[in-house]
C-alpha positions in Angstrom: 5.5 -205.4 -76.7 7.2 -208.2 -75.0 5.0 -211.4 -73.9 5.8 -210.6 -70.4 5.2 -207.0 -70.2 1.7 -207.3 -71.8 0.8 -210.5 -69.4 1.5 -208.4 -66.5 0.0 -205.7 -67.3 -3.5 -207.8 -68.3 -3.2 -209.2 -65.0 -3.2 -205.9 -63.3 -6.3 -204.8 -65.2 -8.0 -208.1 -64.3 -7.1 -207.4 -60.8 -8.0 -203.7 -61.5 -11.6 -205.0 -63.0 -12.3 -207.1 -60.1 -11.4 -204.6 -57.4 -13.6 -202.6 -59.1 -16.9 -204.7 -58.5 -15.6 -203.7 -54.3 -17.2 -200.4 -55.1 -20.2 -201.0 -56.5 -22.3 -201.3 -53.9 -19.8 -199.0 -51.6 -21.4 -196.7 -49.4 -20.7 -192.8 -49.0 -19.9 -193.5 -45.7 -17.2 -195.8 -46.8 -15.8 -194.0 -49.5 -15.5 -191.3 -47.5 -13.9 -192.7 -44.4 -11.1 -194.1 -47.3 -10.9 -190.6 -48.8 -9.7 -189.7 -45.3 -7.6 -192.4 -44.6 -5.7 -192.0 -47.7 -5.1 -188.4 -47.0 -4.1 -189.5 -43.4 -1.5 -191.7 -44.5 0.1 -189.5 -46.9 0.6 -186.9 -44.4 2.2 -189.5 -41.9 4.5 -191.0 -44.7 5.4 -187.2 -46.3 9.2 -187.6 -44.9 9.2 -191.2 -47.0 7.7 -189.3 -49.7 9.6 -186.2 -49.9 13.0 -188.2 -50.0 11.6 -190.1 -52.9 11.1 -187.2 -54.3 14.6 -185.9 -53.8 15.7 -188.8 -56.2 13.2 -187.8 -58.7 14.3 -184.1 -58.6 18.1 -185.1 -58.4 17.5 -187.2 -61.5 15.4 -184.6 -63.6 18.2 -182.0 -62.9 21.0 -184.2 -64.1 19.2 -184.6 -67.4 18.8 -180.6 -67.7 15.1 -180.7 -66.7 13.6 -177.9 -67.2 12.5 -175.6 -64.0 8.8 -175.7 -65.0 9.0 -179.4 -65.4 10.7 -179.7 -62.0 8.1 -177.1 -60.5 5.6 -179.9 -61.3 7.5 -182.8 -60.0 8.4 -181.1 -56.8 6.6 -182.2 -53.5 7.4 -180.8 -50.2 6.0 -181.7 -47.0 3.3 -178.4 -47.8 2.6 -179.4 -51.2 1.6 -183.2 -49.4 -0.4 -181.3 -47.1 -2.2 -179.7 -49.8 -2.7 -183.0 -51.5 -4.1 -184.5 -48.3 -6.2 -181.5 -48.1 -8.1 -182.2 -51.4 -8.4 -185.5 -50.6 -10.8 -184.5 -47.4 -12.3 -181.8 -49.8 -13.3 -184.5 -52.0 -15.2 -186.7 -49.1 -16.9 -183.5 -48.0 -18.4 -183.8 -51.7 -21.7 -185.1 -52.8 -21.2 -188.7 -54.4 -22.2 -189.2 -57.9 -22.9 -192.8 -58.1 -26.3 -193.3 -58.3 -27.2 -189.7 -59.2 -30.5 -189.4 -61.1 -29.9 -187.5 -64.5 -33.5 -187.6 -65.5 -36.4 -190.2 -65.5 -40.0 -190.7 -66.5 -43.5 -192.7 -66.4 -43.9 -193.4 -70.2 -47.9 -193.6 -71.4 -47.2 -197.5 -71.2 -46.5 -197.1 -67.4 -43.2 -198.1 -67.6 -41.2 -196.2 -65.3 -37.5 -195.0 -66.4 -34.4 -193.6 -64.6 -30.8 -192.6 -65.8 -28.4 -192.7 -63.3 -25.2 -192.2 -62.9 -22.6 -195.4 -62.3 -18.8 -195.9 -62.4 -16.9 -196.6 -65.5 -14.8 -199.3 -64.4 -11.5 -199.3 -64.9 -9.6 -195.2 -65.7 -6.4 -195.6 -67.4 -3.9 -192.7 -66.4 -0.6 -192.1 -68.1 1.0 -188.9 -67.6 4.5 -187.0 -66.7 6.3 -186.0 -63.8 3.4 -185.0 -61.8 3.1 -187.2 -58.6 0.3 -185.3 -57.6 -1.7 -186.4 -60.4 -1.4 -190.0 -58.6 -3.3 -188.9 -55.7 -5.8 -187.3 -57.5 -6.7 -190.0 -59.8 -7.0 -192.4 -57.0 -9.0 -190.2 -54.9 -11.2 -189.2 -57.9 -11.7 -192.7 -58.8 -12.5 -194.0 -55.5 -15.0 -191.5 -55.0 -16.8 -192.2 -58.2 -16.4 -195.9 -57.8 -13.6 -196.5 -60.2 -10.0 -198.6 -60.0 -7.1 -196.8 -61.3 -4.3 -198.3 -63.1 -1.5 -195.5 -63.4 1.6 -194.8 -65.6 3.4 -191.9 -64.4 6.9 -192.3 -66.1 10.5 -192.6 -65.3 10.8 -188.7 -63.9 8.2 -189.3 -61.0 9.3 -193.0 -60.7 10.8 -193.2 -57.0 8.0 -190.7 -55.6 5.0 -192.6 -57.5 6.2 -195.6 -56.2 6.2 -194.8 -52.4 2.3 -193.0 -53.5 0.8 -196.2 -55.1 2.2 -197.9 -51.9 1.2 -195.9 -49.2 -2.2 -195.4 -50.9 -2.9 -199.4 -51.2 -1.6 -200.3 -47.4 -4.2 -197.3 -46.5 -7.5 -198.7 -48.9 -6.9 -202.4 -47.3 -6.6 -201.5 -43.7 -10.1 -199.6 -44.6 -11.1 -203.1 -46.0 -11.2 -202.4 -49.7 -9.1 -204.3 -52.0 -5.6 -202.1 -52.4 -5.9 -203.0 -56.0 -7.8 -199.9 -56.5 -4.9 -198.0 -57.1 -1.9 -200.0 -59.1 1.2 -198.4 -61.1 2.7 -200.3 -64.4 6.0 -198.0 -64.0 7.7 -201.1 -63.4 7.0 -202.3 -66.9 8.2 -199.1 -68.4 7.2 -197.6 -72.3 5.7 -201.0 -73.3 3.9 -201.3 -70.0 2.3 -197.9 -71.2 1.5 -199.5 -74.8 -0.1 -202.6 -73.0 -2.4 -200.7 -71.2 -3.6 -198.6 -74.2 -4.3 -202.2 -75.8 -6.3 -203.3 -73.1 -9.5 -202.8 -74.6 -12.4 -205.0 -72.2 -10.5 -204.6 -69.2 -9.5 -200.8 -69.2 -12.6 -198.9 -69.8 -11.4 -195.2 -70.3 -7.9 -193.7 -70.6 -6.3 -190.3 -69.7 -3.5 -188.9 -70.6 -2.1 -185.9 -69.2 1.4 -184.1 -70.0 2.6 -182.8 -73.3 1.7 -183.0 -76.5 3.2 -185.7 -77.6 2.4 -187.8 -75.1 -1.2 -187.0 -75.8 -1.3 -187.4 -79.4 0.9 -190.6 -78.9 -2.1 -192.3 -76.7 -4.8 -190.2 -78.7 -3.3 -192.4 -82.1 -2.1 -195.7 -80.9 -4.9 -196.3 -77.9 -7.8 -199.2 -78.4 -8.6 -198.1 -75.7 -11.5 -195.1 -75.3 -9.7 -191.9 -74.7 -11.0 -188.9 -72.8 -8.2 -186.1 -74.5 -6.6 -183.6 -72.3 -4.9 -181.0 -74.5 -2.0 -178.3 -73.9 -2.5 -175.1 -72.6 -1.6 -172.3 -75.2 -3.9 -170.2 -73.3 -4.8 -166.3 -74.0 -4.9 -163.4 -72.0 -6.3 -160.2 -74.1 -6.4 -156.7 -72.6 -9.4 -154.7 -74.3 -8.8 -150.8 -75.1 -11.3 -150.9 -72.2 -9.4 -152.2 -69.1 -8.6 -151.4 -65.9 -5.0 -150.6 -66.0 -4.2 -151.8 -62.7 -6.9 -154.8 -63.0 -4.7 -156.2 -66.2 -1.4 -155.8 -64.7 -2.5 -158.4 -61.7 -4.5 -160.7 -64.2 -1.7 -161.3 -66.6 1.3 -161.0 -63.7 -0.9 -164.0 -62.0 -1.8 -165.7 -64.9 1.7 -166.0 -66.5 4.4 -166.1 -63.1 1.6 -167.6 -60.8 3.1 -171.0 -61.5 4.4 -170.9 -65.2 5.0 -175.0 -65.5 1.1 -176.1 -65.6 -1.2 -176.1 -68.5 -3.6 -172.9 -67.3 -0.8 -170.6 -67.1 -1.0 -167.6 -69.6 1.2 -168.4 -72.6 0.7 -165.3 -74.8 -0.8 -161.6 -74.5 -2.9 -159.7 -77.0 -3.5 -156.5 -76.1 -5.7 -153.6 -78.0 -3.6 -151.0 -79.9 -5.4 -148.1 -78.1 -4.2 -149.7 -74.9 -0.5 -149.6 -75.8 0.2 -145.9 -74.8 -0.6 -145.9 -71.3 -0.7 -149.8 -70.5 1.8 -152.2 -72.3 4.9 -150.3 -70.9 3.6 -150.7 -67.8 2.9 -154.8 -68.4 6.2 -155.6 -70.1 8.3 -153.4 -67.5 6.2 -156.1 -64.7 6.7 -159.2 -66.8 10.5 -158.4 -67.3 10.9 -157.5 -63.3 9.1 -161.0 -62.6 12.3 -162.7 -64.9 9.8 -163.4 -67.9 11.1 -163.9 -71.0 9.4 -161.4 -74.1 8.7 -162.5 -77.5 6.7 -159.5 -79.3 6.4 -158.1 -82.4 7.4 -155.3 -83.6 4.6 -152.9 -81.9 5.4 -154.5 -78.6 9.1 -154.1 -79.1 8.4 -150.3 -79.8 6.5 -150.0 -76.7 8.6 -151.3 -75.0 10.6 -149.5 -71.9 14.2 -148.8 -72.7 15.7 -151.6 -70.2 13.4 -154.3 -71.3 14.5 -156.9 -74.5 11.7 -158.0 -76.6 12.8 -161.1 -78.6 11.4 -161.0 -81.8 8.3 -163.3 -82.0 7.9 -166.3 -84.9 4.9 -168.4 -85.8 6.0 -170.6 -83.3 5.9 -168.2 -80.5 2.8 -168.0 -81.2 1.4 -171.6 -81.0 3.9 -172.7 -78.2 3.4 -173.8 -74.8 6.5 -172.5 -72.8 5.9 -174.3 -69.4 8.9 -171.9 -68.6 9.0 -167.9 -67.5 8.5 -167.0 -71.2 5.4 -165.3 -72.7 4.5 -164.2 -76.6 3.1 -160.7 -76.9 1.2 -159.0 -79.7 -0.3 -155.7 -80.4 -3.6 -156.1 -82.2 -5.9 -153.2 -83.7 -9.4 -154.4 -82.4 -11.0 -157.3 -80.4 -11.5 -158.9 -84.2 -8.3 -159.1 -84.8 -7.9 -160.5 -81.1 -10.3 -163.2 -81.8 -9.0 -163.9 -85.1 -5.5 -164.3 -83.7 -6.7 -166.6 -80.4 -8.9 -168.9 -82.9 -5.8 -169.5 -85.2 -3.2 -170.3 -82.4 -5.9 -171.5 -79.0 -5.4 -175.2 -78.3 -8.9 -174.8 -76.6 -7.5 -174.9 -73.1 -8.6 -171.3 -71.6 -9.1 -168.1 -72.9 -9.3 -164.7 -71.0 -10.2 -161.3 -71.7 -9.4 -158.4 -69.6 -12.3 -155.6 -70.5 -14.8 -153.3 -69.1 -16.8 -153.1 -72.1 -19.8 -155.7 -71.5 -20.5 -155.9 -75.6 -16.9 -157.0 -76.2 -16.6 -159.3 -73.0 -20.2 -161.1 -74.2 -18.5 -161.4 -78.1 -15.1 -163.0 -76.8 -17.9 -165.0 -74.6 -19.8 -166.1 -77.6 -17.5 -166.3 -80.2 -14.5 -168.4 -78.9 -14.7 -171.9 -78.5 -12.6 -173.4 -75.7 -12.9 -175.4 -72.8 -13.1 -172.4 -70.5 -13.6 -168.8 -70.9 -12.8 -166.0 -68.5 -14.0 -162.5 -68.4 -11.7 -160.2 -65.7 -9.9 -163.3 -64.1 -6.9 -165.3 -64.2 -6.4 -168.1 -66.2 -5.1 -170.0 -63.4 -9.0 -170.3 -62.0 -9.1 -173.2 -65.0 -8.8 -175.7 -62.3 -10.7 -178.7 -60.7 -10.3 -177.6 -57.2 -11.1 -173.9 -57.7 -14.0 -175.1 -59.6 -15.7 -176.4 -56.6 -15.2 -179.9 -57.7 -12.1 -181.0 -55.6 -9.2 -182.6 -57.5 -9.2 -183.0 -61.3 -8.2 -186.1 -63.0 -7.5 -183.6 -66.1 -8.9 -180.4 -68.4 -10.2 -182.0 -71.1 -10.3 -179.9 -74.4 -11.8 -182.7 -76.8 -16.2 -182.3 -77.1 -17.2 -185.7 -76.4 -18.1 -186.8 -72.7 -16.2 -184.6 -70.8 -14.9 -180.7 -71.3 -13.0 -178.5 -69.3 -11.8 -179.5 -65.5 -12.6 -183.4 -65.2 -14.2 -184.0 -61.2 -15.8 -187.2 -60.0 -19.2 -186.6 -62.5 -16.8 -186.6 -65.5 -15.6 -190.3 -64.4 -18.8 -191.7 -64.4 -21.4 -192.6 -67.2 -24.9 -193.8 -67.2 -26.6 -196.4 -67.5 -31.0 -196.6 -67.7 -33.3 -198.3 -65.4 -36.5 -199.6 -66.5 -39.4 -201.0 -64.5 -42.3 -202.3 -65.9 -45.0 -204.6 -64.4 -45.2 -207.8 -67.3 -44.7 -205.3 -70.1 -44.1 -207.1 -73.4 -43.8 -205.0 -76.5 -47.0 -205.1 -79.4 
């Protein structure tokens, strides 16, 4: 990477480290007031943000960006209002910093407490999601961290304005603007420099497609919390209520197609095929969803519904588009085996009225979220009551599932003695 880029990014990281110290003694009241100020500033500058976002959308369309990614990229006054409301919701949540995880008094009289503390400086590398810029800033502030953002070229105009608005609002609250900084101006080399800023950046969170995530995991010397792609499954059991199954499948697939918690594969028990699968396929087709299916699915489809023969690539694919893979399975065992083979470990859902089937599904599958009789779209920090999320972790160390405030803290031990020395 060019020396000037490395120098510039390391300078940003040093300033972030210094700024993070200002939050070490910040009260919850001061952080909450700042979050509300950030929300108000976003709404006040909504027109400016939407205008910048229009530039990003125009570039995206010129580069034939998919509709799913364009949807992720798009900001409207209504979406900005919802993003601002998420900041206000964060302000209403308990502050994790200082929470006592556990404590005890040892037989020798030493008093121990393990308490939550900020990470320090959090780096974010993500694509085409300007809402993540705000979510990351809000979560970092509430959990006592500074944040450095690499939002990618697709959202460059939007992020430039958003970061500027947030920094000005922080300074108006008496906090350093360096608590929220962007390295977008330094392009991909800047992202590489961020990955190598070990000692200044405490943790790095990649959020985006599989290639981006794996590149960060593979190349970073900074510790990484891996967020994964969402090859999410919905399994419709033989006992499923037809209307419930139809509504859950449609919501999981079509509510928003370009997000990681959208369903990408539908599995249907063979016994549910005659009465249920044709109706589901017809509804998906009517909603504009392209169907990739096995031979049994094609046979069950209404005459007017086209089914493209599915391949192994379809079973493992995160479409992020109005497309879904459909397979008929003989029983629950076959469904479990299919999911174990192709799951990305994000979210798996079952629709059933059979308690034994739901209990096996929950116990035998390994994923960040297992959902019974509800849409996969609920795997979301805000929906889980965590406020906004910085990402959905599919790894098993430190954090798993939606990453809210608690997941952006670590712990330290505080030991009180009375002249104790170790014998």
